[in-house]
matplotlib code that plots the C-alpha trace (Angstrom):
import matplotlib.pyplot as plt

x = [-24.0, -22.3, -20.7, -16.9, -15.3, -13.8, -10.3, -11.0, -12.3, -9.3, -7.0, -8.8, -8.7, -5.0, -4.3, -6.2, -4.4, -1.1, -1.9, -3.2, 0.1, 2.1, 0.0, 0.6, 4.3, 4.3, 2.2, 4.6, 7.5, 5.6, 4.7, 8.3, 9.6, 7.3, 8.3, 11.9, 11.3, 9.8, 13.1, 13.9, 10.6, 11.0, 7.7, 4.6, 2.5, 4.8, 4.7, 0.9, 0.8, 3.2, 1.1, -2.1, -0.5, 0.8, -2.7, -4.3, -1.9, -2.3, -6.1, -5.7, -3.3, -5.9, -8.6, -6.4, -5.3, -8.9, -9.7, -6.7, -7.7, -11.2, -9.5, -7.2, -10.2, -11.3, -8.0, -4.5, -2.3, 1.5, 3.7, 3.9, 6.6]
y = [23.4, 26.7, 27.6, 27.6, 31.0, 32.7, 32.2, 28.5, 28.2, 30.0, 27.7, 24.7, 26.0, 26.8, 23.3, 21.8, 24.0, 23.0, 19.3, 19.5, 21.2, 18.5, 15.7, 17.2, 17.3, 13.6, 12.6, 14.3, 12.4, 9.1, 9.6, 10.6, 7.5, 5.2, 6.9, 6.3, 2.6, 1.9, 1.1, -1.5, -3.3, -6.4, -8.2, -7.0, -7.4, -5.2, -2.6, -2.6, -2.3, 0.6, 2.3, 1.8, 3.2, 6.3, 6.9, 6.5, 8.8, 11.4, 11.3, 11.8, 14.7, 16.3, 15.9, 17.4, 20.2, 21.1, 21.1, 23.2, 25.7, 25.9, 26.6, 29.2, 31.0, 31.5, 32.4, 33.3, 30.3, 30.4, 28.4, 24.6, 23.1]
z = [-5.9, -6.2, -9.5, -9.4, -8.9, -11.9, -10.4, -10.0, -13.5, -14.9, -13.0, -14.4, -17.9, -17.6, -16.3, -19.2, -21.7, -20.3, -20.3, -23.9, -25.0, -23.2, -24.8, -28.3, -27.6, -26.5, -29.5, -31.9, -30.3, -30.4, -34.1, -35.0, -33.2, -35.1, -38.4, -37.6, -36.9, -40.3, -42.1, -39.4, -39.7, -41.9, -41.4, -43.2, -40.1, -38.1, -40.9, -40.8, -37.0, -37.2, -39.9, -37.9, -34.7, -36.6, -38.0, -34.6, -32.9, -35.7, -35.2, -31.5, -32.2, -34.4, -31.7, -29.0, -31.3, -31.9, -28.2, -27.5, -30.2, -28.7, -25.3, -26.7, -28.2, -24.6, -23.1, -24.3, -25.1, -25.0, -27.4, -26.6, -24.4]

ax = plt.figure().add_subplot(projection="3d")
ax.plot(x, y, z, "-o")
ax.set_aspect("equal")
plt.show()
């Protein structure tokens, strides 16, 4: 197999960077939505599920943020969406 051209590789990296920035934006919104729903939750089980979901989304956010930082070390990154 031939190695991808540098233009192809740059396009792939740019696409991955853009997708990572979008995912971070979506995760921020999802976490914020869950945080805003906490006062409405009356059942202890619902509160626990909300807390677990926020923690999971925060972990995913951290992982994507690290991957994006690695990518930005290889090529310039613009501010998120």
